[in-house]
C-alpha positions as CSV (number, residue, x, y, z in Angstrom):
1,X,0.0,0.0,0.0
2,X,1.7,3.2,-1.2
3,X,0.4,6.7,-0.6
4,X,-1.2,8.5,-3.5
5,X,0.2,11.7,-4.7
6,X,-2.4,13.6,-2.8
7,X,-1.6,11.6,0.4
8,X,2.1,12.3,-0.1
9,X,1.4,16.0,-0.3
10,X,-0.8,15.8,2.8
11,X,1.9,14.0,4.7
12,X,4.6,16.6,3.7
13,X,2.3,19.5,4.6
14,X,1.6,18.2,8.0
15,X,5.2,17.3,8.7
16,X,6.3,20.8,7.7
17,X,3.5,22.5,9.7
18,X,4.4,20.5,12.8
19,X,8.1,21.5,12.5
20,X,7.3,25.2,11.9
21,X,5.0,25.1,14.9
22,X,7.6,23.5,17.1
23,X,10.2,26.1,15.9
24,X,7.9,28.9,16.8
25,X,7.1,27.5,20.2
26,X,10.8,26.9,20.9
27,X,11.6,30.5,20.2
28,X,8.7,31.9,22.3
29,X,9.1,29.5,25.2
30,X,12.2,31.3,26.5
31,X,10.7,34.7,26.5
32,X,10.7,36.1,30.0
33,X,12.7,33.1,31.4
34,X,16.0,34.9,31.7
35,X,18.4,35.7,33.2
36,X,17.3,33.2,35.8
37,X,15.3,30.4,34.3
38,X,11.9,29.9,35.8
39,X,9.5,27.7,33.8
40,X,6.5,29.5,35.3
41,X,7.5,32.8,33.6
42,X,6.9,34.0,30.1
43,X,4.0,33.7,27.7
44,X,4.3,29.8,27.7
45,X,4.5,28.5,31.3
46,X,5.3,25.0,32.4
47,X,7.4,22.3,30.8
48,X,7.6,21.9,27.0
49,X,8.3,18.7,25.0
50,X,8.9,19.1,21.3
51,X,8.4,16.5,18.7
52,X,11.0,17.6,16.1
53,X,12.1,14.5,14.1
54,X,9.1,12.3,15.0
55,X,6.8,13.7,12.4
56,X,6.8,10.6,10.1
57,X,5.1,8.5,12.7
58,X,2.2,10.9,13.1
59,X,1.5,11.4,9.4
60,X,2.1,7.8,8.4
61,X,-0.6,6.7,10.8
62,X,-3.0,9.6,10.8
63,X,-3.2,9.6,7.0
64,X,-5.5,6.6,7.3
65,X,-7.7,8.1,10.0
66,X,-11.0,10.1,10.0
67,X,-12.5,12.4,12.6
68,X,-14.6,9.4,13.8
69,X,-11.4,7.6,14.8
70,X,-10.0,8.1,18.3
71,X,-6.3,9.1,19.0
72,X,-4.7,9.3,22.4
73,X,-1.2,10.7,22.6
74,X,1.7,11.4,25.0
75,X,3.3,14.3,26.7
76,X,5.0,15.0,23.3
77,X,1.8,15.4,21.2
78,X,2.0,18.3,18.8
79,X,2.9,16.4,15.6
80,X,0.1,13.9,16.3
81,X,-2.5,16.6,17.1
82,X,-1.7,18.5,13.9
83,X,-1.8,15.3,11.8
84,X,-5.2,14.4,13.4
85,X,-6.6,17.8,12.5
86,X,-6.8,19.5,15.9
87,X,-7.7,23.2,15.5
88,X,-4.3,24.9,15.3
89,X,-5.5,28.3,16.6
90,X,-7.1,26.8,19.6
91,X,-4.2,24.5,20.2
92,X,-1.7,27.4,20.2
93,X,-4.0,29.3,22.5
94,X,-4.2,26.4,24.9
95,X,-0.5,26.2,25.0
96,X,-0.3,29.9,25.9
97,X,-3.0,29.4,28.6
98,X,-5.6,31.5,26.9
99,X,-9.4,31.6,27.2
100,X,-9.7,30.7,23.5
101,X,-7.7,27.5,24.0
102,X,-9.1,24.0,23.4
103,X,-9.8,23.7,27.2
104,X,-9.9,27.4,28.0
105,X,-6.2,27.4,28.9
106,X,-6.7,24.9,31.7
107,X,-4.8,21.9,30.2
108,X,-1.7,23.3,28.5
109,X,0.5,21.5,26.0
110,X,0.4,18.0,27.7
111,X,-3.3,17.9,28.0
112,X,-4.8,18.8,24.6
113,X,-8.3,17.8,24.0
114,X,-10.4,18.3,20.8
115,X,-13.6,16.3,20.7
116,X,-14.3,17.5,17.2
117,X,-11.6,15.2,15.9
118,X,-11.5,12.7,18.9
119,X,-8.0,13.6,20.0
120,X,-6.6,13.7,23.6
121,X,-3.2,13.4,25.3
122,X,-1.8,13.2,28.7
123,X,1.5,13.8,30.6
124,X,1.1,10.5,32.5
125,X,3.2,7.6,30.9
126,X,1.0,5.0,29.2
127,X,-2.2,6.8,30.4
128,X,-3.7,6.9,26.9
129,X,-3.8,3.2,26.6
130,X,-6.9,2.6,28.8
131,X,-9.0,5.4,27.2
132,X,-8.1,4.2,23.7
133,X,-9.1,0.6,24.4
134,X,-12.3,1.9,26.1
135,X,-13.1,3.9,23.0
136,X,-12.5,0.9,20.8
137,X,-14.8,-1.2,23.1
138,X,-17.5,1.4,23.0
139,X,-17.5,1.4,19.2
140,X,-17.7,-2.4,19.0
141,X,-20.5,-2.6,21.6
142,X,-22.5,0.1,19.9
143,X,-21.8,-1.0,16.4
144,X,-20.3,2.4,15.6
145,X,-17.6,3.0,13.0
146,X,-14.1,4.0,13.9
147,X,-10.9,2.6,15.3
148,X,-8.8,3.8,18.3
149,X,-5.1,4.4,18.1
150,X,-2.9,4.9,21.2
151,X,0.5,6.5,20.6
152,X,3.0,5.8,23.3
153,X,6.8,6.1,23.8
154,X,9.0,3.0,24.1
155,X,9.3,3.6,27.8
156,X,5.6,3.3,28.3
157,X,5.7,-0.4,27.2
158,X,7.3,-1.2,30.6
159,X,4.3,0.2,32.5
160,X,1.7,-2.2,33.9
161,X,-1.2,-0.2,32.4
162,X,0.2,-0.8,29.0
163,X,0.1,-4.6,29.4
164,X,-3.4,-4.6,31.0
165,X,-4.8,-2.6,28.1
166,X,-3.1,-4.7,25.5
167,X,-4.5,-7.9,27.0
168,X,-8.0,-6.5,27.1
169,X,-7.8,-5.3,23.5
170,X,-6.9,-8.8,22.4
171,X,-9.4,-10.6,24.7
172,X,-12.2,-8.5,23.3
173,X,-10.8,-8.4,19.7
174,X,-11.1,-4.7,19.5
175,X,-10.5,-2.2,16.6
176,X,-7.4,-0.9,18.3
177,X,-3.8,-0.1,17.3
178,X,-1.0,0.7,19.6
179,X,1.8,2.7,18.0
180,X,5.1,2.8,19.9
181,X,7.3,5.7,19.0
182,X,10.8,4.4,19.7
183,X,13.1,7.4,20.0
184,X,15.6,5.4,22.0
185,X,15.4,7.6,25.1
186,X,12.9,7.6,28.0
187,X,13.8,11.0,29.4
188,X,17.5,10.3,29.9
189,X,17.4,6.5,30.1
190,X,18.4,4.5,27.1
191,X,16.0,1.9,25.8
192,X,18.9,-0.6,25.9
193,X,19.2,0.0,29.6
194,X,15.5,0.0,30.5
195,X,14.1,-2.8,28.3
196,X,14.9,-6.5,28.2
197,X,13.9,-6.8,24.5
198,X,15.2,-5.0,21.5
199,X,11.9,-4.7,19.6
200,X,8.7,-4.1,21.5
201,X,6.9,-5.4,18.4
202,X,7.9,-8.8,19.5
203,X,5.7,-8.4,22.6
204,X,2.6,-8.6,20.4
205,X,2.9,-12.4,20.3
206,X,2.2,-12.5,24.0
207,X,-1.2,-11.1,23.3
208,X,-2.0,-13.0,20.2
209,X,-1.9,-10.1,17.8
210,X,0.3,-9.0,14.9
211,X,3.3,-6.9,15.7
212,X,5.7,-5.1,13.4
213,X,8.7,-2.9,13.8
214,X,9.3,-0.2,11.2
215,X,12.9,1.0,10.9
216,X,14.4,4.2,9.6
217,X,11.8,6.9,10.6
218,X,10.4,6.3,7.2
219,X,7.0,8.0,6.6
220,X,6.2,5.7,3.6
221,X,7.0,2.5,5.4
222,X,5.0,3.7,8.4
223,X,2.1,4.6,6.1
224,X,2.1,1.1,4.6
225,X,2.3,-0.8,8.0
226,X,-0.3,1.5,9.6
227,X,-2.6,1.1,6.6
228,X,-2.6,-2.7,7.0
229,X,-3.2,-2.6,10.7
230,X,-6.0,0.0,10.5
231,X,-7.7,-1.9,7.7
232,X,-7.5,-5.1,9.7
233,X,-9.1,-3.3,12.7
234,X,-11.9,-1.8,10.5
235,X,-12.6,-5.3,9.2
236,X,-13.2,-6.6,12.7
237,X,-9.9,-8.6,12.8
238,X,-8.7,-7.2,16.0
239,X,-5.8,-5.1,17.4
240,X,-2.2,-4.7,16.2
241,X,1.0,-3.4,17.6
242,X,3.4,-1.2,15.6
243,X,6.8,0.0,16.8
244,X,8.3,2.8,14.8
245,X,11.9,3.7,15.0
246,X,12.1,7.5,15.2
247,X,14.5,10.3,16.3
248,X,14.0,13.0,18.9
249,X,16.0,16.0,17.5
250,X,15.3,18.1,20.6
251,X,15.9,17.3,24.2
252,X,13.4,15.5,26.4
253,X,12.1,19.0,27.4
254,X,13.0,22.6,26.6
255,X,16.2,23.3,28.6
256,X,17.4,19.7,28.6
257,X,21.2,19.8,28.4
258,X,21.2,16.2,27.0
259,X,24.5,15.3,28.7
260,X,23.3,11.7,28.6
261,X,23.6,11.4,24.8
262,X,26.8,9.9,23.4
263,X,29.1,12.3,21.7
264,X,28.1,12.9,18.1
265,X,24.7,11.3,18.4
266,X,22.7,14.5,17.8
267,X,24.8,15.5,14.8
268,X,24.2,12.1,13.2
269,X,20.4,12.4,13.8
270,X,20.2,15.9,12.2
271,X,21.8,14.3,9.1
272,X,18.7,12.0,9.0
273,X,16.2,14.8,9.4
274,X,13.0,13.3,7.9
275,X,11.6,16.5,6.4
276,X,14.5,17.3,3.9
277,X,14.7,13.6,3.2
278,X,11.0,13.5,2.3
279,X,11.3,16.6,0.1
280,X,14.2,14.9,-1.8
281,X,12.1,11.8,-2.3
282,X,9.1,13.7,-3.5
283,X,11.2,15.4,-6.1
284,X,13.1,12.3,-7.1
285,X,9.9,10.3,-7.6
286,X,8.2,13.1,-9.5
287,X,5.5,13.2,-6.9
288,X,5.9,17.0,-6.6
289,X,7.7,19.9,-8.2
290,X,10.0,22.4,-6.5
291,X,7.2,25.1,-6.9
292,X,4.6,22.8,-5.3
293,X,6.8,22.1,-2.3
294,X,7.8,25.7,-1.9
295,X,4.1,26.6,-1.8
296,X,3.3,24.0,0.8
297,X,6.2,25.3,3.0
298,X,5.1,28.9,2.6
299,X,1.5,28.0,3.4
300,X,2.5,26.0,6.4
301,X,4.6,28.9,7.8
302,X,1.8,31.3,7.2
303,X,-0.7,29.0,9.0
304,X,1.6,28.7,12.0
305,X,2.2,32.4,12.1
306,X,-1.6,33.0,12.1
307,X,-2.1,30.5,15.0
308,X,0.7,32.1,17.1
309,X,-0.8,35.5,16.4
310,X,-4.2,34.3,17.5
311,X,-2.8,32.9,20.7
312,X,-0.8,36.0,21.6
313,X,-3.8,38.3,20.9
314,X,-6.3,36.2,22.9
315,X,-7.2,37.0,26.5
316,X,-5.5,35.2,29.3
317,X,-7.5,32.7,31.2
318,X,-8.9,34.3,34.4
319,X,-7.8,32.9,37.7
320,X,-11.4,32.1,38.7
321,X,-11.7,29.9,35.6
322,X,-9.7,27.3,37.5
323,X,-12.9,26.7,39.6
324,X,-15.1,26.0,36.6
325,X,-15.4,22.7,34.7
326,X,-14.5,20.9,37.9
327,X,-16.5,18.0,39.3
328,X,-17.6,18.5,42.9
329,X,-19.6,16.3,45.2
């Protein structure tokens, strides 16, 4: 299953939009946080986890999804949110803590929620597994269309909640796909140190479901594997596990000195940056012209600029808003 020309353009557009968004956020994040760094200061308070380099996983999977399908993501969610179609203006405003944000500025960047496209994320490791399996179960029980996809990091696979959710998805034969983004590092801990198995895709056999590892941070290969898994889920053939090798070009969080990385690792990763590689491939395959790709890049930059402007110009969330939308006995 190869992406059509239109799908390739969609994938490239969303990869570029995600990267431009992350670049804008990275620049703004440090405003007001010097000379003494305090993450509570500036227009974007709190921690910030960027997804530069991991864009192929998001577009390769989400190219097959519709608004009816459910996606849960991690504390590093921007690339997946953009690929799933989350409102970019409201997403930027949420990150800035503004009233016009997806949740009125209450959630911030690790807790984005857009029910218009069935997207949610969480800062808790492996937290999205249970809700995604629950969403898949609800669709099966009610006879509704749609699949559920849970994106997790490779570190989440060692959490008990991950295993419990995988077992239930298999027992109930649910339309569910778990996508593991393997960027080799769980914060500052190497996968080789934390996991007893090289490929988490091999764990699928323990749950009686297909498992596949996709090497090389290749959006085309991810598109093909995800298409097969999602088609299988839509046909009622049950869950699948995909592990996608990817690369985190930024630190775990903004301000991470990354002293844990071996010397030269980051330089080698930048040489494999997936966005220029995809541009080269689109041109080599005749799937796009220089002018078409330039237009995509210009439009993506303009779209991000508009979203950042919307966020900056929106009103801050009022302190008393913290007392609304809260369940009370």
